[in-house]
Structures are given as structure tokens and as C-alpha cells.
N, C-alpha and C positions, 0 to 999 in steps of 0.2 A: 317689520315685526315689532316696532316700538309701540304702535297703537294697541296691539293685542295685550300688552302688559298693563295698560291703563286700569283695567278692572282689578288686577291683582295688586295694584298699589294700595288698595283699600286695606289689605290684610296687614300692613305695617303700621297702621294708625293706632293711637291710644287715646281717643277723645271720649266724650260722653254723647249719648244719643237718647232721644225721647220719643216715645210713641204718642201720637196725638189722639188715639181712640182708646176707649175703655176696653174694648175687645180687639186684640191683635189678630189680623187675618190668619196667621199660621199658629196661633196659640193651640197647644196640644197636638199639633201635627208633626209627623216625622218625615213627610215627603212633600215636595212642591215642584211645580213645573209651570211654564208659561213663556211669555215673550218679554224682551227687555228693549229699551231704547236708551242709548248713552248719548249725552250731549255735553260737549266741552265748550265753554264760553271764555273768551279772553278777558283781560282786565277792563276793556271798554264795553263788555257785554255782547260782542259780536261772536257768532258761532264759529269756532275754530275747527271742530271735528264732530261728527256724529256717526253713530252706528246702530244697527238693529240686529236682533237675533232671538234665539231661544235659549232657555236655561232649564236645568233640572237639578234637584238637590235631594239628598237623603241625609237626615240629621244624624250626627253632627259633622261627619267627616267626608262626605261625597258631594262635589259640585261639578256641574258640566255647563259650560258656556259656549254656545255655537253662534259665532258672529256670521251673519248672512250678507250684510251690506255695510260698508262698501267693499270690504275684502272678506273672503271666506276663511275663517280661522276657528279653531277648536281649542278650548282650554279645559282640561279635566284634572281635578284634584281628588285624590283618594288618600287613605292612610299610608299607602305605600309609595306614591309618586305624584309628581305634578307634570302633566304633559302639555306642551304647547305645539300646536300643529298649524302652520300657515299653509292652507290648502292651495292657494294660488301660486306660491313659490315651491310647493312640495318639500317643505323643510319641517322636520320634527325635532324638538328639543325635549329631553327628559331631564327633570330636575328633582331635587329632594322635595319630599312632601312637606308643606307647611303644617303647623299644628292648628288646624282650622277651628277647632272647638274653642280655643282661647283668643281668637282673632275677631276684629270688628265685623267681618263679613258674616259671621254667625248671628249677628243682630237681626237678620231677616226673620229668624224664628220667633223672637220675642219683642223686637223693637227696642231692646235695651242692650247695654254692654255690661250688665252686672256680673257676668261670668269672667270678666277680665281679672287677672291677678291684681290684688290691691296695690302692689308696688308700681305696676305699670300705670294704673288709673291715676295714682297720686302724682306721678312724675310729670305728666303733661308733655312728655317728649314726643314729638311727631317726626318720624323718620322722613328724610328727604324733604323736609319743610312742609309736609302736608298737615292741614289743620281743619278745625271746624266741621267734623263729621256730624251729620244729623241723619236720623232715620225716622220716617213717619209714614203713616198710612191714612190717606184722605178718604178711603172707602174700603169695603170688605174685599175688593179684588186687586188693590194696588198697594205697593210698597215703594217708597221713594228714598234713595240714598244720595246724599249731597256732601261733597267735601271740596276744600280749596287747596291749591298747591302753592309752592313758594313763589311762583310767578304771578300769583293773583288770579289764576284761572280757576273756574268752578267746573267740577265734573258732576253731572247729574245722571243717576240711573233710575229709570222708572220701570218697575217690574209689574207686569199684568199677570195675575195668577189665573191658571186654568182650574176649573172645578171638575172634579172627577177624573183628573189625569192620573194615569198609573205610571209610577216611577219604580223601576226594579234595579237591582245591582248591575244587571247586564248593560244598563245605559252608560255605565262608567268604564266599560272595557274599551280599550283603544286598540283597534286592529288596523295596522298600517298596510297599505297596498305596496306592491313591489315598485321600486323606482324612486321612493322618497329619500331625501338626504336626511340621515338620522344622526343626531349628536347626543351622546349620553354625558350630561354634565352633573351627574349625581356625585356626592362625596365619595361613594365607593369606587366609582370609575376613575375619579381623579386622584385616588389614593390619599385623601385627606385623613388626618388623624382624628380619633374620637368618633368614628362612624359607628352607629349601632345597626346591626342587621336584623 
């Protein structure tokens, strides 16, 4: 289940990003869907890991990532929760929802991170040693996200957008079949102080 978290590491970064086109593919849009390819290369440029799958998003708080290969995994973030489901292992973990609107993953909508709080943008602090986030769009159907980790590995996400795809709130409902191992790791279930309901 460690690889399924790679995508969500993006949400802890505070770098800058630039769109390379005058018109951003999702400018003015509130929904997006398509396919993605993730490639992780090591410090020598050799491919260490790759995955492919589908994604859907509703601006600004709903994201769904379905990894189809090499392992079947589902990650769903809503304002209420963050679900991680390893379908091959039949394990589901429920976590607290991140504040997606203020995180770099939301840069797919505009190609910039201007919505980050000024204090975060100025600090240059990169959680877990991640750095050099860039977001660009080489054409009207593609968004590329790239960042480097503390080991010098580069993670590249290439999103291919579908035109005319319909994304509804029901796409972010998680219905678990019988027999999965379920772990509730939310603040509320662990009795952590300061939890807001």
C-alpha cells in the first residue's frame, strides 16, 4: 500500500508551479476526468515504478484516482473523508480529509498555486523532503505534474483529459463490498483532541 500513497504526497508540498500555455485546459471548468500515467525514476534516471489508471475531479474538493496497473487501488478524497482502498489486498483505510482547495494538487485547475496561503508559499518548506513541483500543459488535453523527493527520485504524473466526460458527485461515493478489512484512522475514531465534526 506504500505506492498508493505516492500520488497523495503531492498534497503536502508548497512549491511554485507554472502553466506553459496561455489557455489552461481546465480554465473555467469545474469537473475533469480522464486517464493518468505515473512514472517514478531513480537518481540515475532508471524507472523505479510506474502505474496507470483513471481519475475524476469536481472542483475544488472531490478527487478520485483509480489505479488499474500494476495493482488495483482506489483513492477518493471528499470534504468529509479520504478513502484508500487496496483492491488486491481487500484493505480499506479511512482517514481525515485533507483541505484540497489549499493544496498543490488543486493546481490542475489553473496550472498555478496562487491560492496557497502566502505564509506557506513564502516559507519554501517541503514536507518529507519533496521539492521542485512543476505543473504544465503541453497541449489542450494534457496536464503534467512533476516533483522530486528527498532521495533524488522524480515522480511524473501525466493526465490525459477526456472531452465531454460527465462527472457527478456519485462518482466519489465509496461502497465497500462485504469481506474487506476496514480500518478507521480518522481523528474522531482515534479520540484525538481538537476534532471538528
